[in-house]
C-alpha positions as CSV (number, residue, x, y, z in Angstrom):
1,X,101.1,133.2,141.4
2,X,104.0,132.9,139.0
3,X,104.3,135.8,136.6
4,X,105.9,136.1,133.2
5,X,106.9,139.2,131.2
6,X,107.6,138.8,127.5
7,X,109.7,141.5,125.8
8,X,109.2,141.6,122.0
9,X,112.4,143.0,120.5
10,X,111.1,143.2,116.9
11,X,112.1,146.2,114.9
12,X,108.6,146.8,113.7
13,X,106.4,149.3,115.6
14,X,102.9,148.3,116.4
15,X,100.4,147.5,115.2
16,X,102.4,146.0,112.3
17,X,102.3,142.2,112.4
18,X,105.3,140.6,114.1
19,X,106.6,137.0,113.8
20,X,108.4,137.5,117.0
21,X,105.2,138.4,118.7
22,X,103.4,135.4,117.2
23,X,106.0,133.0,118.8
24,X,106.0,135.0,122.0
25,X,102.2,134.7,122.3
26,X,102.4,130.9,121.7
27,X,104.9,130.7,124.6
28,X,102.6,132.9,126.8
29,X,99.6,130.7,125.8
30,X,101.5,127.6,127.1
31,X,102.4,129.5,130.3
32,X,98.8,130.5,130.7
33,X,97.7,126.8,130.6
34,X,100.2,126.3,133.4
35,X,98.5,129.0,135.6
36,X,101.2,131.6,134.9
37,X,100.0,135.3,134.6
38,X,101.7,137.1,131.8
39,X,102.2,140.4,129.9
40,X,103.8,141.3,126.6
41,X,105.6,144.6,125.9
42,X,106.7,145.6,122.3
43,X,109.9,147.4,123.3
44,X,110.2,149.4,120.0
45,X,107.0,151.2,120.9
46,X,108.5,152.9,123.8
47,X,111.5,155.2,124.1
48,X,114.1,153.1,125.7
49,X,117.3,155.3,125.8
50,X,120.7,153.9,125.2
51,X,122.8,153.4,128.4
52,X,123.5,151.0,131.3
53,X,121.7,152.8,134.1
54,X,118.3,152.1,135.6
55,X,117.1,155.6,134.5
56,X,118.7,157.5,131.7
57,X,116.9,160.7,132.6
58,X,114.2,162.8,130.9
59,X,112.2,160.9,128.3
60,X,113.5,157.5,129.1
61,X,110.7,155.0,129.2
62,X,112.7,152.0,130.4
63,X,111.9,152.6,134.2
64,X,108.3,151.4,133.8
65,X,109.4,148.3,131.9
66,X,112.1,147.7,134.5
67,X,109.4,147.6,137.3
68,X,107.6,144.9,135.2
69,X,110.9,143.0,134.8
70,X,111.5,143.1,138.6
71,X,107.9,141.9,139.3
72,X,108.2,139.0,136.9
73,X,109.4,135.5,137.9
74,X,110.0,134.6,134.2
75,X,111.4,136.8,131.5
76,X,110.7,135.7,127.9
77,X,113.0,137.6,125.5
78,X,112.0,137.4,121.9
79,X,114.0,138.6,118.9
80,X,114.1,138.3,115.2
81,X,117.3,137.2,113.4
82,X,119.1,140.0,111.6
83,X,122.3,139.1,109.8
84,X,122.7,136.1,112.1
85,X,122.4,138.3,115.3
86,X,119.7,139.4,117.7
87,X,118.0,142.7,116.9
88,X,119.4,146.0,118.0
89,X,116.4,146.4,120.3
90,X,117.3,143.1,122.1
91,X,120.8,144.3,122.6
92,X,119.5,147.5,124.0
93,X,117.4,145.5,126.5
94,X,120.5,143.5,127.6
95,X,122.4,146.8,128.0
96,X,119.7,148.3,130.2
97,X,119.6,145.0,132.2
98,X,123.3,145.6,133.0
99,X,122.2,148.1,135.6
100,X,121.0,145.3,137.7
101,X,124.5,144.0,138.4
102,X,124.8,146.5,141.2
103,X,121.4,146.0,142.7
104,X,120.8,143.5,145.5
105,X,117.8,142.2,147.4
106,X,117.4,142.7,151.3
107,X,119.5,139.6,151.9
108,X,122.3,140.9,149.7
109,X,121.8,138.6,146.7
110,X,121.9,140.0,143.2
111,X,118.4,141.3,142.5
112,X,117.7,139.0,139.6
113,X,118.7,135.8,141.4
114,X,115.7,133.5,141.8
115,X,114.3,134.6,138.4
116,X,114.1,132.5,135.2
117,X,114.8,133.6,131.6
118,X,113.9,131.9,128.3
119,X,114.4,133.0,124.7
120,X,112.3,133.0,121.5
121,X,113.9,133.6,118.1
122,X,112.5,133.8,114.7
123,X,114.0,134.4,111.2
124,X,114.3,133.2,107.6
125,X,118.0,132.8,108.0
126,X,120.3,130.7,110.3
127,X,121.4,132.1,113.6
128,X,119.0,130.9,116.3
129,X,121.6,128.8,118.2
130,X,124.2,131.6,118.1
131,X,121.6,134.1,119.2
132,X,120.4,131.9,122.1
133,X,124.0,131.4,123.2
134,X,124.6,135.2,123.2
135,X,121.3,136.1,125.0
136,X,121.8,133.3,127.5
137,X,125.2,134.4,128.5
138,X,124.1,137.9,129.1
139,X,121.0,136.9,131.0
140,X,122.9,134.5,133.2
141,X,125.5,137.3,133.8
142,X,122.9,139.6,135.4
143,X,121.5,136.8,137.5
144,X,118.8,134.9,135.6
145,X,118.6,131.2,135.7
146,X,118.2,129.4,132.4
147,X,116.0,126.2,132.4
148,X,116.8,123.1,130.5
149,X,115.9,123.6,126.8
150,X,115.2,127.2,127.4
151,X,114.8,128.3,123.8
152,X,112.2,128.0,121.2
153,X,112.8,129.0,117.6
154,X,111.8,128.9,114.0
155,X,114.2,129.3,111.1
156,X,112.8,129.6,107.6
157,X,114.5,128.8,104.4
158,X,117.8,130.7,104.0
159,X,117.3,133.8,102.1
160,X,113.6,133.1,101.7
161,X,110.7,135.4,102.0
162,X,108.4,133.4,104.2
163,X,108.0,134.7,107.7
164,X,106.8,132.7,110.7
165,X,103.7,134.7,110.7
166,X,103.0,133.7,107.2
167,X,102.9,129.9,108.0
168,X,99.3,128.4,107.8
169,X,100.0,126.5,111.1
170,X,102.7,126.3,113.7
171,X,105.2,123.5,112.8
172,X,104.9,120.6,115.2
173,X,108.5,120.7,116.2
174,X,108.3,124.4,117.1
175,X,105.0,123.8,119.0
176,X,106.5,120.9,121.0
177,X,109.6,122.9,121.9
178,X,107.5,125.9,122.9
179,X,105.5,123.7,125.2
180,X,108.6,122.4,126.8
181,X,110.2,125.9,127.2
182,X,107.0,127.0,129.1
183,X,106.8,123.9,131.2
184,X,110.4,124.1,132.2
185,X,110.3,127.8,132.9
186,X,107.2,127.6,135.0
187,X,108.6,124.6,137.0
188,X,111.9,126.2,137.7
189,X,110.3,129.6,138.5
190,X,108.0,127.9,141.1
191,X,111.0,126.1,142.7
192,X,113.1,129.2,142.9
193,X,110.3,131.5,144.3
194,X,110.1,129.0,147.2
195,X,113.9,128.5,147.6
196,X,116.1,131.2,146.3
197,X,119.9,130.8,146.1
198,X,121.7,130.9,149.4
199,X,123.1,134.3,150.5
């Protein structure tokens, strides 16, 4: 069974509506249709301490999320666009993933080798391509493999007030891209789970 973990890096604590969560749930729905088991975590609702260690000590709630990250074959990292950049919550997730650079599996490979990462971005301003590029570089640095067309996004009108969650229906182009992201992620994850990178 291929498993996926979606990390919602919205700045809005639950249960506030979140455009990022809407797009992430659409990705997970597509993955579910492909037989992928999934879970979604809203990171801002837990106390993820700043730092680049696996555990930053008393009160740090990253370690349970880390266990979910390591158990998942696919990581779906979702972020809103703020001033053309990913959210500070997304940046913190990347900082915490930095700790995995020094972790290896029993064969000596980096521990995140053989796992797939994709990205979902929403915002009523430009920046999705730049955000995807930044996130992909960081995720690849720590060992994730990025599938072909591994990002889905929606950009509203620049300086507008309509959010993704306000739309009466999902735009066809976003829906098609989301389906492609899910299909390619599930395909690649299944391949890598049976044939990880050589030692």
